N, CA, C, O and the ligand as a Tripos MOL2 file, in Angstrom:
@<TRIPOS>MOLECULE
protein
  257   255    65     0     0
PROTEIN
NO_CHARGES

@<TRIPOS>ATOM
      1 N         -16.2800   -0.4630   -3.1130 N.3       1 MET1
      2 CA        -15.1280   -0.0610   -2.2950 C.3       1 MET1
      3 C         -13.9480   -1.0010   -2.5480 C.2       1 MET1
      4 O         -14.0930   -2.2220   -2.4900 O.2       1 MET1
      5 N         -12.7810   -0.4200   -2.8290 N.am      2 LYS2
      6 CA        -11.5690   -1.2150   -3.0490 C.3       2 LYS2
      7 C         -10.8650   -1.4160   -1.7130 C.2       2 LYS2
      8 O         -11.0360   -0.6350   -0.7770 O.2       2 LYS2
      9 N         -10.0810   -2.4680   -1.6490 N.am      3 HIS3
     10 CA         -9.3620   -2.7340   -0.4060 C.3       3 HIS3
     11 C          -8.0620   -3.4720   -0.6850 C.2       3 HIS3
     12 O          -7.9380   -4.1860   -1.6800 O.2       3 HIS3
     13 N          -7.1060   -3.2910    0.1980 N.am      4 MET4
     14 CA         -5.8320   -3.9950    0.0960 C.3       4 MET4
     15 C          -5.1770   -4.0120    1.4550 C.2       4 MET4
     16 O          -5.1570   -3.0110    2.1700 O.2       4 MET4
     17 N          -4.6380   -5.1810    1.8020 N.am      5 LYS5
     18 CA         -4.0030   -5.3170    3.1130 C.3       5 LYS5
     19 C          -2.5240   -4.9830    3.0370 C.2       5 LYS5
     20 O          -1.8820   -5.0900    1.9920 O.2       5 LYS5
     21 N          -2.0190   -4.5780    4.1760 N.am      6 CYS6
     22 CA         -0.5830   -4.3570    4.3340 C.3       6 CYS6
     23 C           0.1690   -5.6250    3.9190 C.2       6 CYS6
     24 O           1.1970   -5.5480    3.2460 O.2       6 CYS6
     25 N          -0.3390   -6.7740    4.3170 N.am      7 SER7
     26 CA          0.3430   -8.0410    4.0080 C.3       7 SER7
     27 C           0.3120   -8.3570    2.5140 C.2       7 SER7
     28 O           1.1890   -9.0640    2.0170 O.2       7 SER7
     29 N          -0.7030   -7.8340    1.7800 N.am      8 ASP8
     30 CA         -0.7500   -8.0260    0.3210 C.3       8 ASP8
     31 C           0.4110   -7.3140   -0.3560 C.2       8 ASP8
     32 O           0.8060   -7.6500   -1.4730 O.2       8 ASP8
     33 N           0.9410   -6.3350    0.3370 N.am      9 LEU9
     34 CA          2.0270   -5.5330   -0.2140 C.3       9 LEU9
     35 C           3.3770   -6.0170    0.3200 C.2       9 LEU9
     36 O           4.4200   -5.4330    0.0280 O.2       9 LEU9
     37 N           3.3360   -7.0830    1.0990 N.am     10 GLY10
     38 CA          4.5730   -7.6040    1.6600 C.3      10 GLY10
     39 C           4.8440   -7.0920    3.0640 C.2      10 GLY10
     40 O           5.9000   -7.3560    3.6390 O.2      10 GLY10
     41 N           3.8880   -6.3610    3.6100 N.am     11 GLY11
     42 CA          4.0300   -5.8420    4.9640 C.3      11 GLY11
     43 C           3.7480   -6.9330    5.9840 C.2      11 GLY11
     44 O           3.3070   -8.0280    5.6340 O.2      11 GLY11
     45 N           4.0000   -6.6310    7.2210 N.am     12 GLY12
     46 CA          3.9220   -7.6580    8.2410 C.3      12 GLY12
     47 C           2.7090   -7.6240    9.1340 C.2      12 GLY12
     48 O           2.7570   -8.1700   10.2370 O.2      12 GLY12
     49 N           1.6040   -6.9990    8.7060 N.am     13 CYS13
     50 CA          0.4500   -6.9710    9.5920 C.3      13 CYS13
     51 C          -0.8550   -7.0440    8.8040 C.2      13 CYS13
     52 O          -0.8500   -7.0570    7.5730 O.2      13 CYS13
     53 N          -1.9570   -7.0900    9.5190 N.am     14 ASP14
     54 CA         -3.2660   -7.2990    8.9070 C.3      14 ASP14
     55 C          -4.0350   -6.0140    8.6440 C.2      14 ASP14
     56 O          -5.2280   -6.0580    8.3430 O.2      14 ASP14
     57 N          -3.3680   -4.8730    8.7540 N.am     15 PHE15
     58 CA         -4.0400   -3.6000    8.4510 C.3      15 PHE15
     59 C          -4.6190   -3.6670    7.0470 C.2      15 PHE15
     60 O          -3.9490   -4.1060    6.1120 O.2      15 PHE15
     61 N          -5.8750   -3.2260    6.9000 N.am     16 GLU16
     62 CA         -6.4910   -3.2130    5.5740 C.3      16 GLU16
     63 C          -6.9080   -1.7980    5.2230 C.2      16 GLU16
     64 O          -7.6580   -1.1520    5.9560 O.2      16 GLU16
     65 N          -6.4060   -1.3250    4.0840 N.am     17 ALA17
     66 CA         -6.7900    0.0000    3.5950 C.3      17 ALA17
     67 C          -8.0050   -0.1490    2.6960 C.2      17 ALA17
     68 O          -8.0960   -1.0990    1.9190 O.2      17 ALA17
     69 N          -8.9440    0.7960    2.8020 N.am     18 THR18
     70 CA        -10.0870    0.8050    1.9050 C.3      18 THR18
     71 C         -10.1950    2.1800    1.2670 C.2      18 THR18
     72 O          -9.7730    3.1810    1.8460 O.2      18 THR18
     73 N         -10.7650    2.2200    0.0630 N.am     19 GLY19
     74 CA        -10.9120    3.4980   -0.6120 C.3      19 GLY19
     75 C         -11.6880    3.3330   -1.9050 C.2      19 GLY19
     76 O         -12.0270    2.2190   -2.3040 O.2      19 GLY19
     77 N         -11.9620    4.4500   -2.5520 N.am     20 GLU20
     78 CA        -12.7300    4.4380   -3.7900 C.3      20 GLU20
     79 C         -11.8970    4.0050   -4.9930 C.2      20 GLU20
     80 O         -12.4240    3.4430   -5.9530 O.2      20 GLU20
     81 N         -10.6010    4.2680   -4.9340 N.am     21 ASP21
     82 CA         -9.7330    3.9200   -6.0630 C.3      21 ASP21
     83 C          -8.2980    3.6820   -5.5870 C.2      21 ASP21
     84 O          -7.9870    3.8050   -4.4030 O.2      21 ASP21
     85 N          -7.4430    3.3400   -6.5390 N.am     22 ALA22
     86 CA         -6.0580    3.0070   -6.2030 C.3      22 ALA22
     87 C          -5.3470    4.1680   -5.5110 C.2      22 ALA22
     88 O          -4.5200    3.9510   -4.6250 O.2      22 ALA22
     89 N          -5.6650    5.3890   -5.9090 N.am     23 GLU23
     90 CA         -5.0150    6.5500   -5.2930 C.3      23 GLU23
     91 C          -5.2960    6.6110   -3.7900 C.2      23 GLU23
     92 O          -4.3920    6.8550   -2.9910 O.2      23 GLU23
     93 N          -6.5470    6.3890   -3.4190 N.am     24 GLU24
     94 CA         -6.8990    6.4310   -1.9960 C.3      24 GLU24
     95 C          -6.2280    5.2960   -1.2270 C.2      24 GLU24
     96 O          -5.7950    5.4760   -0.0880 O.2      24 GLU24
     97 N          -6.1470    4.1230   -1.8620 N.am     25 ILE25
     98 CA         -5.4820    2.9840   -1.2170 C.3      25 ILE25
     99 C          -4.0010    3.2970   -1.0200 C.2      25 ILE25
    100 O          -3.4340    3.0050    0.0330 O.2      25 ILE25
    101 N          -3.3850    3.8860   -2.0260 N.am     26 LYS26
    102 CA         -1.9640    4.2450   -1.9390 C.3      26 LYS26
    103 C          -1.7060    5.1970   -0.7740 C.2      26 LYS26
    104 O          -0.7860    4.9970    0.0190 O.2      26 LYS26
    105 N          -2.5390    6.2360   -0.6860 N.am     27 ILE27
    106 CA         -2.3690    7.2100    0.3890 C.3      27 ILE27
    107 C          -2.5100    6.5170    1.7490 C.2      27 ILE27
    108 O          -1.7040    6.7320    2.6540 O.2      27 ILE27
    109 N          -3.5440    5.6870    1.8750 N.am     28 ALA28
    110 CA         -3.8030    5.0140    3.1540 C.3      28 ALA28
    111 C          -2.6880    4.0350    3.5130 C.2      28 ALA28
    112 O          -2.2400    3.9940    4.6590 O.2      28 ALA28
    113 N          -2.2380    3.2430    2.5290 N.am     29 LEU29
    114 CA         -1.2090    2.2370    2.8220 C.3      29 LEU29
    115 C           0.1540    2.8870    3.0890 C.2      29 LEU29
    116 O           0.8910    2.4520    3.9730 O.2      29 LEU29
    117 N           0.4800    3.9280    2.3220 N.am     30 PHE30
    118 CA          1.7670    4.5950    2.5300 C.3      30 PHE30
    119 C           1.7780    5.3150    3.8800 C.2      30 PHE30
    120 O           2.7850    5.3300    4.5870 O.2      30 PHE30
    121 N           0.6390    5.9080    4.2160 N.am     31 GLU31
    122 CA          0.5340    6.5870    5.5060 C.3      31 GLU31
    123 C           0.6550    5.5630    6.6400 C.2      31 GLU31
    124 O           1.3310    5.7970    7.6420 O.2      31 GLU31
    125 N          -0.0160    4.4300    6.4540 N.am     32 HIS32
    126 CA          0.0640    3.3490    7.4350 C.3      32 HIS32
    127 C           1.5090    2.8730    7.5910 C.2      32 HIS32
    128 O           2.0070    2.7300    8.7080 O.2      32 HIS32
    129 N           2.1740    2.6310    6.4640 N.am     33 ALA33
    130 CA          3.5560    2.1390    6.5110 C.3      33 ALA33
    131 C           4.4770    3.1540    7.1820 C.2      33 ALA33
    132 O           5.3510    2.7870    7.9670 O.2      33 ALA33
    133 N           4.2750    4.4300    6.8650 N.am     34 ALA34
    134 CA          5.1210    5.4750    7.4550 C.3      34 ALA34
    135 C           4.9280    5.5600    8.9620 C.2      34 ALA34
    136 O           5.8630    5.8600    9.7030 O.2      34 ALA34
    137 N           3.6880    5.2890    9.4120 N.am     35 THR35
    138 CA          3.3650    5.3810   10.8320 C.3      35 THR35
    139 C           3.7160    4.1130   11.6020 C.2      35 THR35
    140 O           4.3010    4.1660   12.6840 O.2      35 THR35
    141 N           3.3430    2.9650   11.0180 N.am     36 GLU36
    142 CA          3.4860    1.6920   11.7360 C.3      36 GLU36
    143 C           4.7690    0.9350   11.4210 C.2      36 GLU36
    144 O           5.2450    0.1520   12.2420 O.2      36 GLU36
    145 N           5.3290    1.1620   10.2460 N.am     37 HIS37
    146 CA          6.5460    0.4370    9.8570 C.3      37 HIS37
    147 C           7.6190    1.4180    9.3930 C.2      37 HIS37
    148 O           8.1920    1.2380    8.3190 O.2      37 HIS37
    149 N           7.8980    2.4460   10.1790 N.am     38 PRO38
    150 CA          8.8340    3.4830    9.7320 C.3      38 PRO38
    151 C          10.2410    2.9460    9.4650 C.2      38 PRO38
    152 O          10.9500    3.4400    8.5880 O.2      38 PRO38
    153 N          10.6330    1.9240   10.2370 N.am     39 GLU39
    154 CA         11.9930    1.4040   10.0640 C.3      39 GLU39
    155 C          12.1670    0.7710    8.6830 C.2      39 GLU39
    156 O          13.2750    0.7500    8.1460 O.2      39 GLU39
    157 N          11.0700    0.2540    8.1040 N.am     40 GLU40
    158 CA         11.1330   -0.3080    6.7540 C.3      40 GLU40
    159 C          10.8100    0.7590    5.7060 C.2      40 GLU40
    160 O          11.4750    0.8650    4.6760 O.2      40 GLU40
    161 N           9.7780    1.5400    5.9970 N.am     41 PHE41
    162 CA          9.3160    2.5370    5.0180 C.3      41 PHE41
    163 C          10.3790    3.5950    4.7440 C.2      41 PHE41
    164 O          10.5860    4.0020    3.6010 O.2      41 PHE41
    165 N          11.0440    4.0320    5.8010 N.am     42 ASN42
    166 CA         12.0010    5.1370    5.6420 C.3      42 ASN42
    167 C          13.2480    4.7790    4.8480 C.2      42 ASN42
    168 O          13.9540    5.6650    4.3680 O.2      42 ASN42
    169 N          13.5240    3.4850    4.7040 N.am     43 VAL43
    170 CA         14.7100    3.0930    3.9410 C.3      43 VAL43
    171 C          14.3620    2.6490    2.5220 C.2      43 VAL43
    172 O          15.2390    2.2310    1.7660 O.2      43 VAL43
    173 N          13.0680    2.7400    2.1600 N.am     44 MET44
    174 CA         12.6700    2.3790    0.7930 C.3      44 MET44
    175 C          13.2130    3.4120   -0.1980 C.2      44 MET44
    176 O          13.1750    4.6160    0.0530 O.2      44 MET44
    177 N          13.7200    2.9120   -1.3310 N.am     45 THR45
    178 CA         14.1800    3.8080   -2.3930 C.3      45 THR45
    179 C          12.9720    4.2930   -3.1950 C.2      45 THR45
    180 O          11.8780    3.7430   -3.0740 O.2      45 THR45
    181 N          13.1770    5.3220   -4.0110 N.am     46 ASP46
    182 CA         12.0970    5.8030   -4.8850 C.3      46 ASP46
    183 C          11.6110    4.6790   -5.7970 C.2      46 ASP46
    184 O          10.4160    4.5480   -6.0620 O.2      46 ASP46
    185 N          12.5620    3.8680   -6.2710 N.am     47 GLU47
    186 CA         12.1950    2.7570   -7.1560 C.3      47 GLU47
    187 C          11.2850    1.7710   -6.4250 C.2      47 GLU47
    188 O          10.3060    1.2800   -6.9870 O.2      47 GLU47
    189 N          11.6190    1.4890   -5.1670 N.am     48 GLU48
    190 CA         10.8130    0.5490   -4.3880 C.3      48 GLU48
    191 C           9.4200    1.1250   -4.1240 C.2      48 GLU48
    192 O           8.4270    0.3960   -4.1200 O.2      48 GLU48
    193 N           9.3600    2.4250   -3.9050 N.am     49 ARG49
    194 CA          8.0330    3.0570   -3.6930 C.3      49 ARG49
    195 C           7.2160    3.0410   -4.9790 C.2      49 ARG49
    196 O           6.0050    2.8230   -4.9520 O.2      49 ARG49
    197 N           7.8960    3.2770   -6.1190 N.am     50 ASP50
    198 CA          7.2150    3.1890   -7.4160 C.3      50 ASP50
    199 C           6.6780    1.7830   -7.6430 C.2      50 ASP50
    200 O           5.5500    1.5920   -8.0970 O.2      50 ASP50
    201 N           7.5220    0.7980   -7.3110 N.am     51 ALA51
    202 CA          7.1310   -0.5980   -7.4960 C.3      51 ALA51
    203 C           5.9310   -0.9280   -6.6090 C.2      51 ALA51
    204 O           5.0100   -1.6210   -7.0420 O.2      51 ALA51
    205 N           5.9380   -0.4360   -5.3770 N.am     52 ALA52
    206 CA          4.8200   -0.6740   -4.4600 C.3      52 ALA52
    207 C           3.5540   -0.0030   -4.9880 C.2      52 ALA52
    208 O           2.4660   -0.5730   -4.9120 O.2      52 ALA52
    209 N           3.7010    1.2120   -5.5240 N.am     53 ALA53
    210 CA          2.5430    1.9360   -6.0640 C.3      53 ALA53
    211 C           1.9560    1.1790   -7.2550 C.2      53 ALA53
    212 O           0.7360    1.0910   -7.3940 O.2      53 ALA53
    213 N           2.8230    0.6290   -8.1160 N.am     54 LYS54
    214 CA          2.3540   -0.1420   -9.2750 C.3      54 LYS54
    215 C           1.6320   -1.4090   -8.8270 C.2      54 LYS54
    216 O           0.6170   -1.8020   -9.4030 O.2      54 LYS54
    217 N           2.1820   -2.0410   -7.7800 N.am     55 LYS55
    218 CA          1.5780   -3.2620   -7.2430 C.3      55 LYS55
    219 C           0.1690   -2.9520   -6.7310 C.2      55 LYS55
    220 O          -0.7550   -3.7470   -6.9090 O.2      55 LYS55
    221 N           0.0170   -1.7980   -6.0990 N.am     56 ILE56
    222 CA         -1.2910   -1.3820   -5.6010 C.3      56 ILE56
    223 C          -2.2360   -1.1500   -6.7830 C.2      56 ILE56
    224 O          -3.3920   -1.5720   -6.7460 O.2      56 ILE56
    225 N          -1.7420   -0.4770   -7.8370 N.am     57 ASP57
    226 CA         -2.5490   -0.2460   -9.0440 C.3      57 ASP57
    227 C          -3.1090   -1.5530   -9.5830 C.2      57 ASP57
    228 O          -4.3110   -1.6870   -9.8160 O.2      57 ASP57
    229 N          -2.1960   -2.5320   -9.7800 N.am     58 VAL58
    230 CA         -2.5870   -3.8190  -10.3600 C.3      58 VAL58
    231 C          -3.5810   -4.5470   -9.4610 C.2      58 VAL58
    232 O          -4.5920   -5.0690   -9.9300 O.2      58 VAL58
    233 N          -3.2790   -4.5760   -8.1530 N.am     59 PHE59
    234 CA         -4.1140   -5.2880   -7.1890 C.3      59 PHE59
    235 C          -5.5170   -4.6850   -7.1260 C.2      59 PHE59
    236 O          -6.5170   -5.4030   -7.1200 O.2      59 PHE59
    237 N          -5.5710   -3.3560   -7.0790 N.am     60 VAL60
    238 CA         -6.8570   -2.6620   -6.9210 C.3      60 VAL60
    239 C          -7.6630   -2.6840   -8.2180 C.2      60 VAL60
    240 O          -8.8860   -2.8260   -8.1880 O.2      60 VAL60
    241 N          -6.9760   -2.5430   -9.3660 N.am     61 GLU61
    242 CA         -7.6890   -2.5400  -10.6560 C.3      61 GLU61
    243 C          -8.3550   -3.8880  -10.9020 C.2      61 GLU61
    244 O          -9.3580   -3.9670  -11.6120 O.2      61 GLU61
    245 N          -7.7970   -4.9520  -10.3150 N.am     62 ALA62
    246 CA         -8.3490   -6.2910  -10.5160 C.3      62 ALA62
    247 C          -9.6580   -6.4960   -9.7450 C.2      62 ALA62
    248 O         -10.3720   -7.4710   -9.9790 O.2      62 ALA62
    249 N          -9.9700   -5.5750   -8.8270 N.am     63 GLN63
    250 CA        -11.2010   -5.6960   -8.0280 C.3      63 GLN63
    251 C         -12.3510   -4.9680   -8.7180 C.2      63 GLN63
    252 O         -12.1550   -3.9670   -9.4090 O.2      63 GLN63
    253 N         -13.5380   -5.4910   -8.5140 N.am     64 GLU64
    254 CA        -14.6880   -4.7520   -9.0680 C.3      64 GLU64
    255 C         -15.8080   -4.6840   -8.0740 C.2      64 GLU64
    256 O         -16.8540   -4.1030   -8.3620 O.2      64 GLU64
    257 ZN          1.2600   -2.8840    8.3350 Zn       65 ZN65
@<TRIPOS>BOND
     1     1     2 1
     2     2     3 1
     3     3     4 2
     4     3     5 am
     5     5     6 1
     6     6     7 1
     7     7     8 2
     8     7     9 am
     9     9    10 1
    10    10    11 1
    11    11    12 2
    12    11    13 am
    13    13    14 1
    14    14    15 1
    15    15    16 2
    16    15    17 am
    17    17    18 1
    18    18    19 1
    19    19    20 2
    20    19    21 am
    21    21    22 1
    22    22    23 1
    23    23    24 2
    24    23    25 am
    25    25    26 1
    26    26    27 1
    27    27    28 2
    28    27    29 am
    29    29    30 1
    30    30    31 1
    31    31    32 2
    32    31    33 am
    33    33    34 1
    34    34    35 1
    35    35    36 2
    36    35    37 am
    37    37    38 1
    38    38    39 1
    39    39    40 2
    40    39    41 am
    41    41    42 1
    42    42    43 1
    43    43    44 2
    44    43    45 am
    45    45    46 1
    46    46    47 1
    47    47    48 2
    48    47    49 am
    49    49    50 1
    50    50    51 1
    51    51    52 2
    52    51    53 am
    53    53    54 1
    54    54    55 1
    55    55    56 2
    56    55    57 am
    57    57    58 1
    58    58    59 1
    59    59    60 2
    60    59    61 am
    61    61    62 1
    62    62    63 1
    63    63    64 2
    64    63    65 am
    65    65    66 1
    66    66    67 1
    67    67    68 2
    68    67    69 am
    69    69    70 1
    70    70    71 1
    71    71    72 2
    72    71    73 am
    73    73    74 1
    74    74    75 1
    75    75    76 2
    76    75    77 am
    77    77    78 1
    78    78    79 1
    79    79    80 2
    80    79    81 am
    81    81    82 1
    82    82    83 1
    83    83    84 2
    84    83    85 am
    85    85    86 1
    86    86    87 1
    87    87    88 2
    88    87    89 am
    89    89    90 1
    90    90    91 1
    91    91    92 2
    92    91    93 am
    93    93    94 1
    94    94    95 1
    95    95    96 2
    96    95    97 am
    97    97    98 1
    98    98    99 1
    99    99   100 2
   100    99   101 am
   101   101   102 1
   102   102   103 1
   103   103   104 2
   104   103   105 am
   105   105   106 1
   106   106   107 1
   107   107   108 2
   108   107   109 am
   109   109   110 1
   110   110   111 1
   111   111   112 2
   112   111   113 am
   113   113   114 1
   114   114   115 1
   115   115   116 2
   116   115   117 am
   117   117   118 1
   118   118   119 1
   119   119   120 2
   120   119   121 am
   121   121   122 1
   122   122   123 1
   123   123   124 2
   124   123   125 am
   125   125   126 1
   126   126   127 1
   127   127   128 2
   128   127   129 am
   129   129   130 1
   130   130   131 1
   131   131   132 2
   132   131   133 am
   133   133   134 1
   134   134   135 1
   135   135   136 2
   136   135   137 am
   137   137   138 1
   138   138   139 1
   139   139   140 2
   140   139   141 am
   141   141   142 1
   142   142   143 1
   143   143   144 2
   144   143   145 am
   145   145   146 1
   146   146   147 1
   147   147   148 2
   148   147   149 am
   149   149   150 1
   150   150   151 1
   151   151   152 2
   152   151   153 am
   153   153   154 1
   154   154   155 1
   155   155   156 2
   156   155   157 am
   157   157   158 1
   158   158   159 1
   159   159   160 2
   160   159   161 am
   161   161   162 1
   162   162   163 1
   163   163   164 2
   164   163   165 am
   165   165   166 1
   166   166   167 1
   167   167   168 2
   168   167   169 am
   169   169   170 1
   170   170   171 1
   171   171   172 2
   172   171   173 am
   173   173   174 1
   174   174   175 1
   175   175   176 2
   176   175   177 am
   177   177   178 1
   178   178   179 1
   179   179   180 2
   180   179   181 am
   181   181   182 1
   182   182   183 1
   183   183   184 2
   184   183   185 am
   185   185   186 1
   186   186   187 1
   187   187   188 2
   188   187   189 am
   189   189   190 1
   190   190   191 1
   191   191   192 2
   192   191   193 am
   193   193   194 1
   194   194   195 1
   195   195   196 2
   196   195   197 am
   197   197   198 1
   198   198   199 1
   199   199   200 2
   200   199   201 am
   201   201   202 1
   202   202   203 1
   203   203   204 2
   204   203   205 am
   205   205   206 1
   206   206   207 1
   207   207   208 2
   208   207   209 am
   209   209   210 1
   210   210   211 1
   211   211   212 2
   212   211   213 am
   213   213   214 1
   214   214   215 1
   215   215   216 2
   216   215   217 am
   217   217   218 1
   218   218   219 1
   219   219   220 2
   220   219   221 am
   221   221   222 1
   222   222   223 1
   223   223   224 2
   224   223   225 am
   225   225   226 1
   226   226   227 1
   227   227   228 2
   228   227   229 am
   229   229   230 1
   230   230   231 1
   231   231   232 2
   232   231   233 am
   233   233   234 1
   234   234   235 1
   235   235   236 2
   236   235   237 am
   237   237   238 1
   238   238   239 1
   239   239   240 2
   240   239   241 am
   241   241   242 1
   242   242   243 1
   243   243   244 2
   244   243   245 am
   245   245   246 1
   246   246   247 1
   247   247   248 2
   248   247   249 am
   249   249   250 1
   250   250   251 1
   251   251   252 2
   252   251   253 am
   253   253   254 1
   254   254   255 1
   255   255   256 2
@<TRIPOS>SUBSTRUCTURE
     1 MET1         2 RESIDUE 1 A MET
     2 LYS2         6 RESIDUE 1 A LYS
     3 HIS3        10 RESIDUE 1 A HIS
     4 MET4        14 RESIDUE 1 A MET
     5 LYS5        18 RESIDUE 1 A LYS
     6 CYS6        22 RESIDUE 1 A CYS
     7 SER7        26 RESIDUE 1 A SER
     8 ASP8        30 RESIDUE 1 A ASP
     9 LEU9        34 RESIDUE 1 A LEU
    10 GLY10       38 RESIDUE 1 A GLY
    11 GLY11       42 RESIDUE 1 A GLY
    12 GLY12       46 RESIDUE 1 A GLY
    13 CYS13       50 RESIDUE 1 A CYS
    14 ASP14       54 RESIDUE 1 A ASP
    15 PHE15       58 RESIDUE 1 A PHE
    16 GLU16       62 RESIDUE 1 A GLU
    17 ALA17       66 RESIDUE 1 A ALA
    18 THR18       70 RESIDUE 1 A THR
    19 GLY19       74 RESIDUE 1 A GLY
    20 GLU20       78 RESIDUE 1 A GLU
    21 ASP21       82 RESIDUE 1 A ASP
    22 ALA22       86 RESIDUE 1 A ALA
    23 GLU23       90 RESIDUE 1 A GLU
    24 GLU24       94 RESIDUE 1 A GLU
    25 ILE25       98 RESIDUE 1 A ILE
    26 LYS26      102 RESIDUE 1 A LYS
    27 ILE27      106 RESIDUE 1 A ILE
    28 ALA28      110 RESIDUE 1 A ALA
    29 LEU29      114 RESIDUE 1 A LEU
    30 PHE30      118 RESIDUE 1 A PHE
    31 GLU31      122 RESIDUE 1 A GLU
    32 HIS32      126 RESIDUE 1 A HIS
    33 ALA33      130 RESIDUE 1 A ALA
    34 ALA34      134 RESIDUE 1 A ALA
    35 THR35      138 RESIDUE 1 A THR
    36 GLU36      142 RESIDUE 1 A GLU
    37 HIS37      146 RESIDUE 1 A HIS
    38 PRO38      150 RESIDUE 1 A PRO
    39 GLU39      154 RESIDUE 1 A GLU
    40 GLU40      158 RESIDUE 1 A GLU
    41 PHE41      162 RESIDUE 1 A PHE
    42 ASN42      166 RESIDUE 1 A ASN
    43 VAL43      170 RESIDUE 1 A VAL
    44 MET44      174 RESIDUE 1 A MET
    45 THR45      178 RESIDUE 1 A THR
    46 ASP46      182 RESIDUE 1 A ASP
    47 GLU47      186 RESIDUE 1 A GLU
    48 GLU48      190 RESIDUE 1 A GLU
    49 ARG49      194 RESIDUE 1 A ARG
    50 ASP50      198 RESIDUE 1 A ASP
    51 ALA51      202 RESIDUE 1 A ALA
    52 ALA52      206 RESIDUE 1 A ALA
    53 ALA53      210 RESIDUE 1 A ALA
    54 LYS54      214 RESIDUE 1 A LYS
    55 LYS55      218 RESIDUE 1 A LYS
    56 ILE56      222 RESIDUE 1 A ILE
    57 ASP57      226 RESIDUE 1 A ASP
    58 VAL58      230 RESIDUE 1 A VAL
    59 PHE59      234 RESIDUE 1 A PHE
    60 VAL60      238 RESIDUE 1 A VAL
    61 GLU61      242 RESIDUE 1 A GLU
    62 ALA62      246 RESIDUE 1 A ALA
    63 GLN63      250 RESIDUE 1 A GLN
    64 GLU64      254 RESIDUE 1 A GLU
    65 ZN65       257 GROUP 0 **** ****
């Protein structure tokens, strides 16, 4: 099981997403950010979301 915390992505809380792969982590973390940090998430540009998605890829791929 892969995992990544909101704070690993630069977020401000200890929420931890778990999933089978980076895609599941992305869905969980983005959903979390949209729900819990809408004031930050809603002003993110597409580039910033791409960058966050890449960061999740790298972070999750490094786990085994
Ligand atoms: Zn959070």
